[in-house]
N, C-alpha and C positions, 0 to 999 in steps of 0.2 A: 523630374518635377522638384522645385525648390521646397524647402521646409515651410516657407510661407504659404505656398500653394497647397501643400499637403494639409496644413492647418485649415485652409479655406474649404477643403472637402468636408461636406457635412455627412457625418456617419449616421447611419440608420440601422434599425434591426434588419436581419437577413430577410430578403424578399421585398423590402420597402424601397429599394433603389438608393441612388446616391446623387447628391447635387454638389458640384464643385466648379471653381473658376479656372479658366484657361489662361495661358500666358498673355493672350491677346485681349484679355478682359472679359470675353464672353463667358456666360454661365452655361453649364451643361447639366442636364438631368439624364441620368443613366439608369436603366432598369432592364430586367429580364422579363419579357412579355410573351403572351400566347401568340403564336403565328397562325396564318390561315391553314397550314398543313397539320396543325395540332401539336407541333413542337414548341419549345420556348427558345428565344434568341435575344441577344442584347440589342437594345435600341437606344440611341442617343437623341435627345431633343435640345436644341440650342435656343438661348434667350439672352436679352440684353441685361437683365437684372436677375438677382437671386429669387425674388418673389415670383417673377414670370416663369423661371425655370421650375420652381416648386409647383406652380399651378399646372404646368404641363405634365410634371411627373405624377401628380395626384390624379389628373384626368386619365392618363395612360394606364396607371395601375387600377383605377376604378373599372375601366372597361375590361382589363385583363381578368380581374377578379369575378366579373360577370360573365366570363367565358366569351367575350367579344374579341376576336383576334385583332391584332394591330394591322394597319394597312401594309400590304406587301410593297416593298420598295424596288424589287427587281424587274417589274413589268414596265416596259415602255407602252405607249398607246398603240404603236404599230404591232408589237408582239401580241397584245391582248386582242386587238381587232381581228387579226388573222386567226387567233385561237377561237374567238367568238363565232366567226363565220363558219369555221370548219366543224366545231363541236357543239355549238348551240343553235345556229341558224339552219345549217344544212339538214340536220336530222329532223327538225320540227316544222320547217316551212316548205311551201310549194317551190318547185325549181325556179319558177319565174320570179318569185319574191326573193329567193336567194340571189338570183342573178342581179336584181335591182340593188340589193344591199351591197353586193360585191363591187359593183361599179362605183357606188358612192364611196365606199371604203378606199378603193385603190386609186380612184381618180381625184377625189377631193380631200379625204381625211388624212390618209397616210402622208402625202406630200407636204401637208401644212402642219399637222400635229403629231406625226408619227414618232418623232424622236423624243418628245416630252415624256417624263415619267408619269405613269398612270396616277399615282397617288398625289402628285403635285398639280394636277389639272384643276383649275378653279372655274367658277362661274364666269369670271371676267375673261378668262382665256377663251371660253366658248363664245361669249358675246362678241368679243373683238374679232374672232375668226369669222363669225357669221356676218359681221359688218363688212369685213374685208371682202368676203365672198359676194355680198350684194353689189359691191362697187368695183368688182373685177371683171374685165372683159374676158369672156370665155374663149373668144378667138385667140386673144393674146396668151391666156393661161395654157391652153392646150395646143398652141402653135398650129391652129387650123390653116391659116393663110400661108404660114411658112412651109407647110408640107405640100402645098400645091406646086406644080411645075413653075419654074421661075417666070415664064412668060404669062402665067395665069394669075400670079399674085396681084391682089388689088386693094388690100386694106392694111391690116396690122403689120404685115411683113415689109411693107414699103412706106411705113411712117404715117399711114392714115388709119388710125384706130377706128374700128367700126362700132365700138361701144356696144357689143353684144352682151348685155348684162344678164345675169341669171334671173329667171322668173321667180316670182314669190313661191310658186309651187316647188321649184328645185330647192330653194332655201329651206322651206318647210320639210322637205324630204331629208335633206342633210341633217337638220336638227333632230328629226325623228330617229334617224339611224344612230346618231351620237347618244341620244337619250336611251334608246333601247339597249345599246351596247353597255353603257355605264350601269344601267339597271341590272344587267347580267353580272357585271363586276361586283355590284353590291351583294347579289345573291351568292356569288362565289366567295364572298368575304375578302375580296382583294382591296376594296375601298369601303369607307364608312358611309358615304352618302353619294347621291347622284347629283352632281353639280349642274348637269344640263337641265334638270327640272327647275332650277332657279332662273333660267333664261326663257322668256316668253317670245314666241315668234308669231307674227300676225298670220292668220289663215288667209290664203289667197281668195280673192272675191271673183267668182265667175258664175255665169248662168248656164244651166243645162239647156241645150236646144230642145224645144218642145216637140220637134219633129215636123212631120208633114200633116196637113189637115185632111179631112175626109175626102174632099174633092180630088186632092193630089194623090191620095191613096188609090182612088178609083182609076185615075189615069195610069198610075204605076201598074195596076193589075192588067190593064189592056196592053200597055207597052211591053211588059215583061212576059206576056203569055207564052210566046214561042221560044223564050230563052231557056237554055239547058239548066239554069239555076232558078227557074221560076218557082219551084216548090220551096227552095231555100228562102227566097225573098218573101214568100207568103208566110212562112213560119216566123220569120223575123218580124213581120208586120202584124200578124194576127195573134202570135203567141209570145212575142217579145224575147225570143232566144238570143243570146249573145253570139258573136261570130265564132268563138272557139267552141261553144256548145253545139252550134249547127254543124261545124266541120267534124266534131267528135261523135256525132250520131251514127249508130250502127243499125242495120236492119233488125237486129235482135231487140233493139230498144223500142221498136214501133209495132203496135198491133193495129193494123188497118181495119180489121173486122170489128174489133172492140172500140176503136177510136181513141186509143191512148198512146202517149209518147212519154218515155222516161228519159230524163236528163241525168246521165250517170258520169259523164266525163267531159273534158274540154281538150281540144287539140291545140297545142301551142308549140312555137319554136323556142326552145330553150338551149342555150349553149351551142347554137349552130345545128341542133337536131330537132326534127319535128317529132313530138311525142305526146301521147295522151296523158292528161293529169286529172286527178279527182277534182270535182267542182270546188270553187274558191271558198265557199262556206257550206255549212250543213243545209241551210235553206236553199242553196243553189241546186242541190240534188232533189229533184221533184218529179212528180207525174202530172202531166197536163193533158186535157182532152181537146186536141185540135179540131176546129170546126170543119164543116163539110168541104169548103173550098180547099183547105189544107190537105184533107184526106184524098180528095180527087187529084190534087196536084202531085201528091206522093205516089198515088197509084200510077199516074201517067209517067212520073219520073222513074219508077221501077221498070216500066216497060221500055222506056228510052235506054236505061242502063243495060238492060238485057240485050238490046240491039247493039250497043257499043261493045259489050262483051263478045258478041259473035263476030263483030267487025275486027276486033283486036286479036282474036284467036289466041295463040300461045303467048302473045305479048301482054295479055291481060293479067293484072296483079289482083288476086282475090283478097282485098283488104277487109271487106265486110262493111265498109263505110257507106253511108247513104249518099253522100256527095263526094264524088271523086273526079279525077281527070278522065279523059277519054280512054285511058288504059288501066283504069281501076286504082291508081295510086291516090293517097290522100291529097287534098287540095291545100296548097300553101296559103296561109292567111293573107299575105300580101297580094297574091294572085287573085283572090276573091275580091279584094278592094279594087284591083284594076278591072275586073269584069263588071263591077258595079258602075264605073264611070260612064260608059256609053248608055247604059239603061237610064241612069240619072239624067243625062243630057237629053235623051229622047223624050223623057217624061217632063222635061222643063223644070227640074227640081234644083236648078242652080248649084249651090254649094252643099247640098244635103249629103251628109256622110252616111255610110252604110249603117253605122251604129244608131243613127237617128231613126231608123225604122223601129228599133226597140223603144226609143223615147216616144215615138208616135203611138205605139201600142198602149203604153202606160197612160199617156195624156188622153187619148180617145176613150179608154175605158173609164177614166175618172170623170170625163165630161158626160158620159152616159149615166153617171150616178152609181157606178159599180162600187160597192163597199171597199174601202182601202185595204182591208185585210185580205180580201179575195185577190185584188190586183197584186198585192205583195206576194201571195203564194203562187200566182200564175207566172210572174216574171222572176221570182227567186230573189227578191230583196232580203237582206239579212234582218232588216228592222223596218217596221211600218213608218218610222220617222223619215227614212229615206224616201219612201213613196210620197209622203205628204209634204215634207219640207222642200224637196227638190222639184217635184212635178206638179203638185197641186197649187198652181198659181192661176188666179182668175184673170180672164181676158178683160179688155176694156169694155166690151159689150156686156159681159157678165156683171161687171161692177156697175155699169150704167143701169142695167135692169134691176139690180138689187137696190140701188138708191131710189129708183122710181117707185119700187114697192114700198120703201120706207116713206117716201113723200106721200103716196096715196094713203098709207096707214095713218099718217098724222094729220090728214086733212079733216 
């Protein structure tokens, strides 16, 4: 360093840092600051002018004196996301939730943002990435068509992009994962603020299917009467149990004499393995009193299962689940969906999904005037707003009747 540059260095009392000018003309603010691990280390800040360097130095020292650590510079986004998945998400979240986060991180975030330094990520970086994601063909991005046999390639791999753009829901999910991960980085004191919170993403607009009406429900009862999953369909329709909750039911959860049923677990396929998990929320763990038709159906189902046990002999797997295969093993969620299709077709329910039976339960209960808080507790909604906002929509006839009453009142 020349004498002139030495003179340019601004001397300060110990602990107050230093400001000096480099050979290239840039100014440097240097100080020893508190690090996230509790130690102190030298940190340099660069600026175009002496005043700007001084401002950066004062701001950094002010935070350090308040015991606010400087942002860690050694973390890339990839390194932190993998740390977050393993040490923050996995211990605290349900396996299915972890699996969803893991897919977003490895498929979307690491390939696009992984090499960037965590402390240098800006709101603009997040916004531009989400914009690119919205306008990127997923088939091209993940080479879906290119992985097909050569003779079966039909779009992106042969120069005809299919424009399979991400849904608004996917963009929202990716943004949510970034936001949650960065919030964890703030709590770990690796960064000072969560820049993903500066970026707003439009919520996807979609309507929840109201399910099937009362007449269609009666038809379903008749059509499904002799099906081996008849009791399951009735519980979905009359009590609003979710698919995983139904498949996770064990006989120990049901008291047919007392007429009670306890929802204690959900059966899900996670990481290639079928496993029971605790209900998604505290309100999902609940006790419900199934009505007579459900009790009768469960009684008949138990008798049927005993016959299947005898027929299977030593091949029977005593899993304890209420709804099983003909050899006693748990039912795969996707297999239940396939079992539903012929029942749906026979009942003339067109494109009704199995989950729509749950929607039907909520909608029909509300139409009968059941108080929303009771409906919420029956079906296990986490909040009464879910019950009211998503399901409590008036039909055209209900609107017409209400306006007629208003007309009569004002005559």
